[in-house]
N, C-alpha and C positions, 0 to 999 in steps of 0.2 A: 439345240435351241429352236423353239417353234417359229414358224413364219411370222413376220412382224404383224401382219393383218390380224392374226388370231389374238394378239394382245389387246385389241381395241373392241372386243366383244363386251358390252356392258351387261352384266347379269343383274337380275332384280335384287339379289342379296348383296348388300354392301359390306358383308363381313370380310371381303377381300381387302378392305382398307386397314391393314395391320399397322399399328403405331407402337413403337417401343416405349412410349410414355403414356401414362394414363391421363384421363381428362382432368384429374386433380392436380397435375403438376404445377399449374399457375397459381396455386395457393401459397407456394413458397415465397420467401423474400427475394427481391431482386439482387443481382450479383453484388451491387455496391453496399448491401446491408441496410439500405434505407427502406422504410415502410412505404407502400404505395399511398398516394394522396387519398384520403377517405372522402372522395366526392360522393360515393353512394354506399349505403349499407346493404349489402347483398348477401343472401344465403347462397354461397357459391356451390354447395352440394346440389341444391335444387336447380339452380340456373344451369350448371354444367350438364346435369342429367337431361334437362329440356333441350339444350343445344345438341347433345348427343343424339336425341331422338330426331331432331331436324337433319343431322348428318345421315342417320340411318335411312330416312325417307328420301331426302333430296340428293345425298352423296356430296354435299357441299359444306365445307367447314364454315363456322360462324363464330365471332368473338365480339365482346364489348371491351373497348380499350379507352382508358380515361385520357384526359388532355395532356398528361405527362408521359404517355406511352406505356403505362402499366396495364397488363391484362387483368381485367376484373373477372371475366368469365369466358369460357370458350369450350368448343368441342375439340376433338383431336384435329391436328393439322394434316394436310395431305403429306403422304410419306415422301413424295418427290421433293417437296419443299423442305421438310424437316431433316431428311437424311442426306440430301444432295445440295440443293440450291443454297440453303442457309448454313451448310457445313463447309463450303468452300469460300475462301476470301473474295475471289473475283465475282462469283455469282451472288454472294451475300450482299455486295454493294448494290447490285441491281434490285435485290429484294428491299433493301433499306430505302432506295430511291422510290420504289413503289409505295412503301409505307408513308414516307414523308410527303410525297406528291398528293396522295389521297388525304392525309391529315391537313395539309395546307389548303386543299380545296374545301375541306369542312370549315376551317377557320375563316375562309373568305365568304362563307355563307351559302355555299352551294347545297342544294337539297339532295343531290345524287351525283356521284362521281365514279367514273369507270377508268381503269388504267391497265394497259397491256404491258406487262413487264418484259424487259429484254430477254429474260430467261424463257419466255414463250408462253407463260400463263397469264391469266387475267384476274384482277381483284376489283371489287367495287365497295363503296362506303356511303354511309348516310349518317347525318348527325342525330344524336339523341337529345331531346329538349325536355327541360323540366321547368314549368312556369315561365316559358319564354326564354330560358337560359340554356346555352349550349354546355352540357355537362360531360358528355362522352361521345364516342363514335361507335357505330355498328359496322364491322368489317365482314364482308362475305367473300370468300375465296379460299382456295385457288381453284380455277376451272378453265375450260377451253370454250371459245365461242364457235369454233369450227373444228373439223377433224385436224389433228396436229400436223404441223409441217415436219415430217420425219427427217428431212434433210437438216433442218435447223437443230433438232434435238440430237441427232447422230453427231453432227459437227460439234455441238456443245459437249456431248459425252466424250468425244475424242480429245477436244481441247483441254478439258479439265480432268481427264483420265478417270472418269467415273466407271464403275463396273457396268459393262454394257447391258448384260441381261437384267441385272437388278434395277438399273436406271429405266430401261424400257418397260419393265414390269410395273414400276412405280408410275410411269407415265400412263400406263393402261388403266390405272385406278382413278385417274382424273376424269370427272364427268364433263360432258359437253352440254352447255346451257345455252338455250336460245337467247340471243341478245334482246329480242322483243319482250321476253318474260322477265328479264332482270329487274326493271323498275317495279313490276308488280310484286316479285319475290321480296325485293328490298323494302317496299312499302309495308308488306305483310309483317316482316320480321322487325322493322323499325317500330311499327305500331305495337307489336307484341313487346318489344324491349321497353317502349315508353310506359306500357302498362306495368311491367316489372319494376321499372324505376319508381313510378308513382307508388306502387304497393310497398317497395322497399323503404321509401322515405316515410310512408305511413307507419311501417313496422318499426323503423328507427325511432320515430317520435313516440310510439307506444312503448318501446323498450326503454327509452330515456325516462319517460314518465313512470314506468313500472319500477325502474331502479331507484328513482327519487322516492317513490312511495315506499319501497321496501326498506330503504335507509331510514325514512321517517318512522315507519312502523317498528323497525328494529330498535330505534332510539326510544320511541314511546313505550314499546313493550318492556324494555329493560327498566325504564323509569317506573312503569306501573307495577311490574313484578317485584322490584326492590321495595317499593312503597308498601305493597300488600304483605310481603314477607316480614317486613319490619313493623307493620301495623302502625305506622306513623303518619300515613297520608290522610289528609282531611277529606271529608265527604265532598267538599266543594271542588278541590283539585281533581278528585276522581271523576266527578261529574263533568268537569271541563275537559279532561282528557278524552272522555267518551264522546262528548259533543263535537270535539274538533278533529278527531281522528278521521283521515280520508278513506279508511277501509273499515269493514265490519268488525266489531269487537263484541264478544259474548262471554257471559259467565253461565255455566251449567252445573247442576248438581251431578256429582259423579255417580250417585246411587241410581238415579232413574233418568238422567239426561234432561230433566226439566230446565227451561231457561229461567235464570234468575234476573239477568239484566242484559240489555243490548244497547247499541248506540244508533243514532239516525242513519248512519251509512249502512248498517245491517238491515234496518227496517226498509231502506230503499232497495236493497238487494232482493229481499224475500217478499216485499209487497204488503207486509202486515203492519198495522199500527201497533204502538207500544202495548196497549191494553190487550190486543189479540195475541201478541207475541208471548205474553206472560202465561198464557194457557197452553203453550206448545212445548214439545221436547224436540231434540234434534232428530228423533225417529220420525216425527210428523213431517219433517222437511226432506227426508231422505228416500229416494225411490227404492223399491224392494231389491233391485239387482245389486245395490251397493251394500247389502246387509253383511256379507262375509268380510268385505273390506273394512266396514265400520268395526266389526268385532276385532279384527287384527289391529286396528289403530288403538282401540281401548286396551287391548292386551299390552301393546307397547307403552301406553300411558301408565298402566299399573306397574310395569317392570322398570321403566327408565325415568318416569316422571314427565315425559314429553311425547308428543306424537307429530307426525308429518315431517316436512310438508308433503301433501298429497292432493290429488285432484279428484273431484266428484261433481255431481249435479245436485242443485237444490230445486225443490218444487216451489215455484212462485205461487202466490195466492191466486193469480188468474189462470193457473194451470200449466203455463209454459215452464220449461226447464232453464236454469241458469248455471253456467259453468263457473265453478269456484275453485280456489286453491285454499287449503286450510293448514294451519299448524298451530300448536299451542302447548301449554304446560299444565301440570297438576299443581294446585295450590292446597297445601295442608293447613286449613284453618282450624281454630280451636275446637269447633263443634262438628265440622264436616269437611269432606274433600270436595273441591270444586275444580272445574276445568275452565281455564282462561284461553280463549281461541281468537285467532286473527283470521278473518275471512275476506278474501280478495276476489272480486268479480273479474274473471279472465275471459269473458265472452268475446271481447274484441280480438284478443290474441287467437282464440280458437277459430274465429271466423277468418282471420288472416291466414292461418295454417290451412284451413279448408280451401281458400281461394288459390293458394300456391299449389295444393294437391290437384285442384281442378285444372290448373294450367298445365300440369305435368301429365295428367292422365285422360283429359277429355278434349275433344275438338272444340275450339273456341267458337266456330261458326254455328255448328248444329247442336252442340251440347252432348253429342254421342261419345262413347268411349273411343279413344284413339288407338293406333296400332299397338302401342305398348300395353295398354290395359287389355285389349282384345287378346293378345298373345297369352297373357296370364289366364284369362278366362278359358281359352282353348286348351291350355295345359291342364287345367282343372277338369275340363270336360273329358279329355282323353283318359285321365286317371280314374274318374268316376265310371266311365264307360267300360274300362278294363275290369273294374271291380264288380259292376252290376250286369255286364253283358247287354246293356240297353243300347240301342242305336242312337246316334246323333247325326245331324245333317249340317253341312256347311253350304251356304248360298252366297256365291260371289256375283255382285251386280255391277253393271256398267250402263250408264244412261246412253240411249241411242241418239238423242237429238238435243244434246246439251250445248255443244259448241256454237251452233247458229244463234242461240239465244244470247250468249256472251258477245258474239260478234256484232249483233244488231242492236242490242239494248244495253250492253256494258256489264261489267263484273258485278256491280251491285245488284242488278236484276238476277244475274246467275246465282248469286248468293241466296236470294229469296227462294229460288227454285230448290236449291240444295237443302235449305232449312225445311221446306215443305215436304221434300222427299223423305227426310229423316223422320218427320212427324208421321207420315203415312206408314213408313216401315214399322215404327213402334206400335202403331195401331193394329198392325197385322200379326204381331207376335205376343207371346206371353211375357210376364214379368221375369220369369226364370231364364228366358232366352236373352241373347245379347245382339244388339244392332250396333255396328261400329262404322265409322268413316275411315277409309284407308287413304284418302287424299284425292284431290281433284273431284271427279264425278264417280268414284268407285266406292261402293259400300259392301259390307259383308254381314251376313246374319248367321248366328250359331243357334241351332235348335237342339236343346238338350233333352236327355232322358225320354226318348221315344220308346217304342215297344221292343221286346227281345226278339220278336219275329221280324226278319228282314223285309218281307213283302208288306206287312202291316205298316212298318215304319216308313218304307218308301212311299206307300199310299198317303200317309199323313204328311210327309214332306212335300209330296206333289200337290196336296190340297193347299198347303201354306204357300208354295211357290206360285200357284195359280192365283191365290188371293193377292200376293204381292204384285204379280204381273198386272193383274186387273186394276189394282189400286193405283199403281204408278202410271198406267195408261190413261187414267181419267184426266180431263183438261185441268190446267193450272191457271188460276186467276191471280196474277201477281200485282200487288199494289205497291208501287214504289213510295217510300216515305215522303219524298219531295213532291210527288204527284199522286196523292191517295185517291183522288177522284177518277183517275184513269187506270183501268185494269188492263194488264197485258195478258191475253189469253194465249197459252202455249201448250202444245202437245209434246210429250216426251216419254216414250216408252223405255223399257229396259231389257237388256240381255242378261239372263240369269243362268249361272252354272251351279248345279247341285251335286254334292258329293255325300254319300252315306258312309259312315264308319262306325265300328263297334268292336270292343274286346280285342284290340290289336296293339302292337308296339310301334306303329308308324309315327314318325316325327311330325310335329306341328308344321314344319316347313314343307314337307311332302304333301300334307293334306291341303295346305293353302295353294301349293303349286297345281295340284290336280283340280281343285275347285276353279282356279283361274283358267285352266285349260278347258274345263267344261263351259265356262262363260264364253270363251272365244268360239267354241263349237256352236253355241247358241247364236252368237253374233253372225257367224258365217251362214247361218240358215235364214238370215234376214232380220234378226232382232225381234223384239217384242215377243220373246218366247223363253222357255227354260229347257235345260238339257241335263240329264243325269249322265255322269261320266264314270267309267270304270278305270281305276288306277292301273298304272303299269305294274309289271312283275306280280301278276295275280297269284302265281304259284308260291310266292313268298308271303303273300297277304291273303290267306284263305278266308278271312272273316270280313273282308271289305265287300261292298255292294257289287252285285252283278250289273252289267250294262242295261240301261233303260233307253227307251225311244224318246226322242225330243217331242214335246207336246206342241 
């Protein structure tokens, strides 16, 4: 067994936090078989993935728990809690006391509560509010505020007969979080959770409305189709159904797609008046890229008598595109075949899906890709470089003078600086390149598809690095929203580590590690500079860049 002190080395990679249960375990029903109170309508897959990303970045688990104690969404728990403290009756009682103490503090109206469990770990909690109503709690834990009291944990291990090596290894995975940073972390995640709650409620309202519309459309469609098939419906009733339907209804000729009749809801979706609509076909409203999809739906209509449901875009009269969902049936009338279609505007739903995706893959403050999306882009760049033998460059940046601004003017002003840094970085790169925020004041830039020649590519990367260094060193004029008339002038340069790679099998993790090392080498030279770094094990990676001199 290694010395105890080696167990407390915190690596940058949180992959050591192995958990026998996946993040999706909380979707199952509670042990008593009763369903959780539906306080919120959440997409647990999306929310769990986002919380997993927080765990990967911060090393701290996070969960949303309703007022009945049911887990609505969570990351993985700490292994020392799940496999040891909550698995033993005596230590479990301490865990439950921590849970109930924090929950009671939330019910008493506290905005933030911290509790040090007798098992030796710390948790904190904050309420989640919706329209002024307390609907759930955000729990962050488990973590340490200081280096662990080894005597306490060894005594606890002996008292409850935990496996010593496994227990201390699990303890080593628990992060140490500064107590001063906890309120800021909690405010960040509570604000994030409140956004998710608001969006979830909006989604639930939209889903309820959509279900109501779909039921109404289904009933009206059955009524209309039956009437048309039997040829007994009067023209007045048909006109009334068309006028009152809350979704678009259309009749088209099967032969050429020309519109025969539409209703006001359809005119509102496409922006054309009734007289204009009569001159169009569905091909006039369909973007070219949907042509193959349209032919497939027509083929299904001829074979089965119905098509859809499927999604596409319509071209609105003013030029913008409208997301719609369509389904319909073929009606065999005495003289011709016509298509009866139901068209529903799903733009609001698509926008909500896009917002959820943005929360999962983009940094909320700067709008840049986050660590998860950047890792995907880096994997793609590695594969492309291996195929084309073109060099790529990684630039790892750390701001040299960021903390004094936060300390003297507050985090809101610091956020203004970070947003401006993101803007300047995007102006220094091409659209095909990727600028991402890794957290705090760390950014990373991926420059793709440079030259196949190493020296030419290194020269280009150096030009970009100097452009970035120069842009970030320019003075920042920060106007706080509450005091727009007063500009804070701040100077904040950056230390930049540059790594070249091409046509190799190196992992993304190693590339990021070497770029990070290059950044620290630049910082050791006094900051406001960039440094090219040669990876380790050069004899195993013959295609990686040769060492360069710091500029």
